[in-house]
N, C-alpha and C positions, 0 to 999 in steps of 0.2 A: 443172892436167892443161888436155891440147891447147896446149902447146909443144911445136913445130914444131920443129927443128935439124939440118943434116947431120954437127953438129959430137955431137951425137948419140949418133950410131954408130963408135965410132975402130975396130969392127974389127967382122967381120961377126957376130958372134957376144955381143958385146956390146954395153949399150943400157945409156949415162948419162943424166940431163936437162940438164945446161948448165943447165938457169933453177933447179933445188928440189935436184937430186943424188938424187934417184930413178934406183940400180941394178938392174938385171935381165938374165935370157937373155934376148939380145932376140927368141928365138918365144915364150919363155912370156909374158915382156909383148907382143910381138904378137895372140897367143891371147889374153891380159885386152882388153888394148882391144876389139878385132871383138865381143868378147862384150858 
């Protein structure tokens, strides 16, 4: 957790971590991170 890279957001809706491979809808992922 904590890996930040612009490559993590291939599209507006898709988040895929380039470090660990975690994938989620970007809005859901943002809500989890803000929590």
